[in-house]
N, C-alpha and C positions, 0 to 999 in steps of 0.2 A: 527542654520544653521548648517551644515556639512562642514568644511573646506575641506575635500577631495570629497567631491560630487562637490565641485566646484573646485577643481585642475582635476578631472575627465572630466569636461567636459571641461574644457578649454583646455586637451590633444587631446579631438576629434578634436579641429582645430586647423590643420595644414600649413595653410597661416598666414608666423607673419605676413603681413602688416592687416589681419581681427583684430591681436591680437594689435596690435599697435593702431586702429584705437578703437577698443573696450577702452581701457583707455583711449585716449585722448576725450571719451566723455564721459566717467567716469568720469575724472579729473574737465572739462569748465562744466558739469552737476551737481558739487556737492556730487557725490556719493564716497563710501567707495569701495578703489578697493590700500590701497596699507599696504603692508605688512612691521609692523614696530618691528627691531629686536635689541632687549634689553638687554644689563650685567649692570646689577647697583649695583657691584660688580668684578674687578680684580683680582680673586684670584682664587686657588682652591682647595680644602685639600688633593688631591691624584695627583696622577705624571701619566696619560694613558698614554705610552710609544710613541705612535702614534699624540700626543698631543704637542705643543708647551708648554704646565707647564713642557714638561721633562726636555725641557732642560734650566739649568742654567741660563746662558745670559737673555733667552730670559722672563725667570721670574723676572727677574730683574725689566724689561721695563712693566712687566703684575702688576701695581699697582695702587689700586686709588677705590674710593666708593663715590656713589651719594648722594647725600641726599635725606630727604624726599620731601622736602623746588622743588630743581633740577627736580627730576621723576614728583615732581606734576607740574611743568612750561612744560616740556617738552608732558604732556600727556594733558592737559587744549589746549593746541599748534595744536597736530598730532592727537589723538587717536581715534579722531570726522572722520577721511576720514580713518581709517584702517580697514580692514578686519580678521586682523587677528596680535597680540598679543604676539610675540613671547621671555618669558622671560628664560637670558641663549643660549647662542649661542658659545662664547669661554672661559666662567668663568664657575663659580660654583653659581648658586642662593640663592641658601641656607643661600648661608655665610651673607647674605644683613638679617639684622631683619625685616625689612622693606621691604618684599616682599611681603607678605598679602597684606599691604595696596596698594604696585602696580597694582597688581592682583586685586582689590577691583575698586582701579582708573577708570582701565580699564572697568570694567564691568561696573560702573558709566555712561562711557564716550557711552559704551552701543556697544562694540565692542564684534562680533559674536563670536570670537574665540579666548581664553586668555589660551597659552599655556605656561608652563616652561623644561626645560629639564636641567635634575640631573642628577650625577652619588648615588642618594639614599641615598650615607652615615651617612649622617649629616640633615635624614628627620625625624623628631622628631616626636611623637604622635600628638604634639601641634602644628607642624612647617604644619605638614600635614592637620587636622581639622583648622587652622586658616586658609590656603592658600584653603582647600573646600566651606569653611563659605562663604571664600568672594565672590567664584564664579567661580573658575579654571574649565576649561573646558578639559584640557588636561596635563595627567604626560607622558611628556615623558622620559625613560632611557635608559642614557648608559650602554652596555655589552658589552664584547670585547671576550667573552670565556665561553664558557661552563660550561668543568670544571672549578673545587674550586684552582686548578694548573694556567691552563691559565686564567683564569679570574685572580685572582695576581702578576698574572707576567706583564699580558698588561695593567693591571690597576693599577699600584704599590700603595701601599697603601690603599689600599681599601680592607675591608673585604668579602669575601664572604660569610658570616655566617651573616653579618649585614645586610647584600643589600635583600641574602633572608626572612630573617625578617622582612623588612622594602616592599619586594614584596608586601609577604601574606598581612600585614597590610594591605598595598591598596585597593587587593582584596578584604579586609574584609570591607571596607571602600564603597566599592562601592555598598553594601546591604541598605546603608542611601544618598548617595551621585549619582550625576548622570556627571560621568564623565570619560572618557577613559584615559585606560593605552594604552603609547605604546614600545614598545622599539625600538630602534637603535642599530644597533648591524653591528661593522666594519671588513669585512672580510678581513680579509690578507690573505699570506700563510701559516703565522702558526695557523691558528685557524680556516680553514675551514673546517680539516677532521671530527670535533665533531660536526658542526654546523648539520650533522646531528641527531645525536641524542639529538635534540634541547627538543622537543617536552618530551623526557625520564626524562628531569630536571624537566622543567618551566611548567609542561604541566595541572597543577594542578594551574596554577594561573590564573585570567581572564582579557587575554588580547584583545587589540579590534580593533590592531597596528602593525604591525610589520615590521618594514623597514629596508630592507637588500643593508647595502653600502657596494659600492667595496673601497677598502685603498685607500686616495689620497692625495700627498706628499706637504705637509702644508710648510714646511721648519724646521727648528733647531725643530726636531725630537729625539727619543735614535733612535725609529723603524727605518730603512733606506730600507725596502723588501716592494718594490712598483708593483712589477711580478704581471699581472694576469694571468700567465701563469696557474695553480693550479685550481685555481676559472675557471679560464673556463673547464680542463680537470676536476675537479671533479663537475658540473656545475647539472648533470641532478642526481647525488645520491648526493646532500648536499643540493646546492640552490633552484631548485624547489623540492626539497622534502619535507623545509619545504612547500614554497611558497602551493605548493599540499595538506598538511594538515591543515596549514591554513585557507585555501580556505574551509576545510571538517568545520572546526572548529567557521566558517563564523568570521575566522581572515580576515579583510583588513591587505596585503600585498603589499607592498610595493618595487620595487624588478628591477636591470636591467636586458633587455636578454640579452643574451648570445651572442647575435650580436651586442648590444651595446656595452659588453666589447671587444669586435672581436675590434671593432674599435671605441675607443670612442671621435674619433674626427668628427666623422661626427657629421653634420650639427641637430642642437637640437630647434628648431622652439621657444621655450622657453625660449631662452637665448638672443633673441633681445629684451624679451620686462624685464630683467631681471633690467636694470637699471633705467627704467620707474617707476617700483611699489616697493623696496628695500632702505627701511630705515633704517639703524643703527647707533645707540644711545654708548657708554659708555663712562665713565667717563673723560677718556685722550683725549678722540674726539670734539672737542665744532662740533656741527652737521654744514656742510661742510665751516667749518672754519667761514661764519659772520652770522650765525643765533643770531639774538638778545634776547636773552631768554628771559620773563618775560613780553617783549613789542610787540612781533611780532608771529603773526598765519603762522599757513599753506599755507590758502590761500593771505596772502598777501607777504609771502615770497617770493611765485611762482608768484607774479606779477608782486613783481622789479624782479627776475633773469629771468626773460618771460620762464617757466620750460611750460606753454600750448601750448606759442607755439614751442617748441623745441620738444615736445610730435608730434604738427603737423608737424613736418621736420619731426620724426624720419617713419612716415610713405612714408612715398618716398627717400628716403634712395637704394640710388646703392644694389642693391643684394652682391655685393664686401667688402663694408662696413660691412654689417648684418655678415657676415662671418667670419669679425675680433673681433667681440663680442667674449666674453668669454665664453667659452662651459659650457653648464649645465648637469651635465649628465642627461640622460633623465630617468623615473622610469613608469615603468608600474605599475597602481593601481587597486588593483580588486577588 
């Protein structure tokens, strides 16, 4: 199963109530429908200026490591209902020595799509091989500058030379393993110009997916320019250029339209389903505050908390309430 095919299909349904009905039906009939987002360790080896790890006070709060036993208990309780297991969300997963075992657990529970997000600077040959042998479906790599100087400025403490070496090793590994390589490029006014030269630098890498993501304000970061003005001004000669070239190369591209960036607060029907499908775990956050780890299942928890009834009621919520949901920036999927 390719998760992007599902996302593309879901995006075709514009009516939010149909999406909510679909989630409810998948829930009551015991089907897979949730996305699990997992940070097994709260730490990072670099200090991206657009990330909360760039802020010293915030870094002090970002500590903790899940044990293999804890991860296994969460997996036993939740993974059988997951369409996707995303490892690495707000931290660096390759810092955890048992990352391959977490991937293997996901595949043992038949999660269709298991992905890690990494800055790749710690991805040794052994870690890469162990993750792929465990059944990893996708490696998503954070990249915030095309030029070496911009990359190392935006991603403080990272090495562009190491990064390129890992990319080439991953590209070579695709000759043996069936997995996807995805690039996540966060665009801001200081790196948008060089985006036009993306394929001049990285054109020899065997990418499968490129996401071009406009900068978002996550708070407590050392980078503070959240304007979209230059992004919109340079859209056709930078963002659109990469998208067009990606399509020529048969690379899937996830990108916001210029219209979406001009009006980021416009309704996105995917925003209303976010609460029903998004499940996040990390070492500091006991899930929902009262999940009995090791003694409770996803189903028993849902019965106790009335999750099914909440999902059913959400279908009939007012438009006004839907419009108050947290906005999720929409991406066109090529």
